[in-house]
Every structure is written in C-alpha cells, then in structure tokens.
N, C-alpha and C positions, 0 to 999 in steps of 0.2 A: 718039629712040625714038618709034614710031608708037602710035597710040591702041590698036590691037588688041593689040600687045605689053604696053602699059601695063595694059590690062584683064585680060589673061591672067595677068600677074605679080601682080595683086591677090588672086588666089585666089577661093575660093567666095563670099566676102562681096561680091564685085563684082556678082553677080546680083541680090540683094535690093536693093542700092543703086541699080542700073540700073532695077529695077522701080519703086522709089520716085521716081526722077527722072522717069520717064515719067508715073506717076500724078500727081506734084506739078505737072509742066508742064501736064498736062491740066486739073487743077483750076484752076491759075493762069490759063490761057487762058479757060476757061469763066467764071470769076469776073470777069475783065477784060471779056469780052464783055457779060456781064449788067450789071456795074456801070457801065460806060461807054457802052453802047449801048442796052440794053433798059430798065434801071431809072433811068438818068440823065435829067434833065430840066433845062432852064434855068429855075431857080425864080423869078427876078425877071421874066422875060419871061412865063412861065405865070401867075404871080400877076397881072401887068398885064392880061392878057387876061381872067382870071376877074373881076378888079375892074371892068373896063369893062362886062362883061355884067351883073354884079350892080347896079352903078350905073344901068344902063339898064333894071333890073327884068326882066331876061331870065334867070331862074334856070335854066330848062329848058336853054337853050343852054350855060350854064356847066356844068351837069351832063353834057351831051353832050361838052363839051370835056374834062371829067375822064375820061369813059368812053373817049375816044379815046386817052388816055395812061394806061390802067389799070395798066400794069406799073409805073409810077413811084410810089413811096411818097407823094410829095407830092400827086399827083393823087387817090390813094385817101383820104388825110386830108381834102383839100379837099372831095371828094365827100361824105364823111360830115358835114362842116360845112354843106354846102349842103342836106343832108336836113333838118338842124336849121332852116336858114333857110326852107325850103319851109313847115315847120310854123309857124314865126313868121309867114311871109307869109300863110298861111291864117288865122291868128289875127287879123292886122290887117284883112284883107278881111272876115272874119266880123264883127268889131266895127264896121267902116264900114257894112256892110250893116244891122247891128242899129240903129245910130244914125240912119241915113238912113231906115229903115223907120219908126222912132218918130217922126221928124220929119214924114214925109208921111202916115203911116197915120191912119185914123180912130181916134177915141178908144177904141172898143170892140175894135179890132184891134192896138193898140200893144203890148200884153203878148205876144201871140202872135208878132208880128214881132220883138220884142226877143228872146224865147226862141229863135226860129229862128236869128237872127244869132249869138247867144252859143253855141248849139249847134255851129254851123259852126266858130266860133273855138276852142272847147274841143276838139272832134273832131280838128281838124287839128294842134293843139298836142300832143295825146296821141299821135296817129299819128306826128308828126315826132319825138317823144321815143322812141317805140317803135323807130323805125328808127335814130336817131342814137346812143342809149345802147349798144346791142350793137356797132355799128360802131366807135364810139370805144373801147369796152372792148377789142375784138379788136385794134385798133391799138396800144393801150397794151401789151397782152400781147405782141404780135409784136415791138414796138419793144424791150420788155424782154429777150425772148429773144434778139433779135439782139445787143443790148448785152452780154448774159451770154456769148454765143459770142465776140464780139470781145475782151471782157475776159479770157476764159480763153485765147484764142490768144495774146494779148499776155503774160499772166502766165506761161503754161508754156513759151512760146518763150524768154523771158528766163531762166527757171529752167534750161532745157535749155542754153542758152548759158553760164550760170554753171557748171553741172555739167561741161560739156565743157572749159571753161577751167580748172576746179579739177583736172580729171583730167590735163590737159596739164601743169599746174605740178607735180603729184605725180610725174610722170615716167614 
C-alpha cells in the first residue's frame, strides 16, 4: 500500500494530524537550530576566556566578549556578573585614590581628598548594583519561566502518554 492510499483510507482525521506533523516538525527544527546553534556555547571555553580577561584586569574586553555571544544564556548571566564586578572595581580604585590622596595630600586637604575618593567608591558601587540587580532579577525570572515551561512539557506529555496507553488497554 502506498502512502497516498494509506492517507486517504485514514479519513478526515488525517488532515489535522498532518497539520500537526508539519507544525511539530517546524517547531522541532526551529528549537534545534536555536538550542544547538544560536543559544549554545562551549561553557568551559567561554569561561576560560572570561577568566583570563578578568585576571588581566580587562573587564571591558570581558564584557565585549559577552556581548559578542549575547544570544547565549551563559554570556548574558556572565555579563550581568561583570556589571557587578565593574562596580566593585570602581570601589577598589576609589578607595585606592582616597588612601593615596590622604598619604600625599597636605594636612589641610586630606579630608577633601579622602571624601572625593570615597565618593567615587560609593558612586560606582551604587551604580554597579543598580545595573546588576535588575539584570540578575530578570535572569532569575526568565530561568524560572523556562523551567516552568520545560516541566509542563514533561508533565503533560507523560500524562498524555499514560492516557493514550490506558485508552488502548480499555479497548
């Protein structure tokens, strides 16, 4: 029996099933392309590159590396973390400036130099947190939503499989 005859003998329900097959295949191909080509990244290799840049105190290049792979979830999370690191880096440099200024400034200018350095430190910390907190919160929300969708697909596909198996057993 050829496929055309098989399809025709299936009756009217063959059309919705065929539409589901085409749509399902389209979704499957689209997800495969996105998950394996656009969203996928070699995590160990990517982290090693970011680690080298961070250890070399080159945070800007590490962020640019994350921007280059902005479709990958790992790169987006690491970029959010680097925003926090930039705030911390600003804090450290602000404190270094403050203590260096106190060490070399004249006695009547020490308090002003110390205040300026601390101001830099606190401002960069605050701004780093203002950037990092919403980004990390969004990441947690998106990750939770993706997990919810995955869990629902798993749960209801198993329930459907059990329902169909029970229907077959009933006869």
